[in-house]
C-alpha positions, -999 to +999 in steps of 0.1 A: +000+000+000+013+035-009+015+059+020+021+095+026+033+099+061+030+134+076+055+144+103+061+177+121+058+196+154+026+200+174+000+221+155+019+221+122-014+210+106-008+172+101-044+162+109-061+189+090-038+185+060-041+148+062-078+149+059-076+172+029-052+148+012-075+119+019-102+139+001-078+144-029-070+107-032-103+093-019-083+072+006-081+066+043-066+091+067-051+075+099-042+096+129-016+078+149-027+096+181-062+081+176-047+047+170-029+050+204-062+059+220-080+030+204-052+005+214-047+017+250-079+034+260-058+065+269-048+096+250-011+102+242-012+131+267-025+108+295+001+081+287+029+106+286+018+121+320+020+086+335+054+077+320+071+090+288+086+056+281+052+040+284+038+064+258+067+058+234+061+020+237+024+025+230+031+048+201+055+023+185+030-006+189+002+014+174+024+024+145+033-013+140-004-022+139-010+006+113+018-006+091+007-043+094-029-033+084-015-016+053+004-047+042-028-066+037-048-039+018-043-025-017-045+012-025-033+044-008-035+060+026-023+091+045-009+087+080-005+116+105+021+110+132+024+126+166+045+157+171+071+140+192+076+109+171+111+121+161+121+113+197+109+077+194+138+057+178+117+025+175+089+043+157+113+062+134+130+029+124+096+016+114+088+047+094+120+045+075+113+008+066+078+014+053+088+027+019+062+054+023+068+091+014+076+109+046+067+146+045+078+171+071+055+200+078+078+228+090+063+256+111+081+284+129+085+282+166+065+314+171+036+302+150+035+268+168+036+285+201+007+308+192-014+277+184-003+258+215-008+286+239-043+294+225-054+258+225-084+248+247-064+216+256-039+236+276-002+230+277+011+194+273+029+179+303+064+185+290+058+223+286+045+228+322+077+244+333+088+277+348+092+292+314+069+273+290+076+294+259+114+290+263+110+253+269+089+250+238+114+269+217+143+247+228+123+216+221+110+229+188+144+239+175+159+205+185+132+186+167+132+209+137+169+201+131+162+164+131+130+161+111+145+171+077+169+142+079+140+118+081+117+133+054+118+130+017+097+162+012+098+193+034+069+218+032+070+252+048+035+258+063+036+293+078+009+315+062-007+285+044-041+268+050-045+230+049-057+230+013-026+250+001-004+226+020-021+196+006-018+208-030+019+214-025+023+179-011+005+165-040+027+184-065+059+175-046+051+138-042+038+132-077+008+113-065-020+114-092-052+128-078-081+103-079-112+113-099-142+106-077-179+116-080-187+150-065-213+133-042-185+112-026-162+142-023-189+162-006-198+135+018-162+130+029-157+168+031-186+171+055-175+141+075-139+150+080-142+188+083-106+194+072-104+231+080-096+228+117-061+220+130-059+187+148-050+183+183-018+167+193-007+159+228 
């Protein structure tokens, strides 16, 4: 199964862009954070609060399930990963072995912080420090330096909406857009509501 795998920091638009891409290609969108929740009964944020190592293990196991399910099905799919997957060596090794097209959605530290600080979900556990913004910048810059080495395609997302980002990914990856009846496109658009940025722990 062909896969586009979206990576990037928290609030870079992986979920919203992934849903738009799924509309383009009339294929499944899989949110790895949702897969963790379905497998464990807990959100990534809850698992991380209990034990970061426990979360990483659950993330890697959920990813393995996603990869295995794709091996038995034809067609295409889009996978959105968690913002911290770059810090999970086991998961990264699996991503590199899939043969999928790994796309890095780059967002500036300031733009990412604006979205995080204005989120109804509040700050994630690892940013509940004496200086959350500085902690975020340090983490963001470290991860931003690592992601491009993993990705085949790097997309700058500042100032772009999910549709623009998705179109650029389509152009850069060379995936041919599927032609589907307007009725199906409308149904999926209503169901997925791709305009909102997804949550990430």
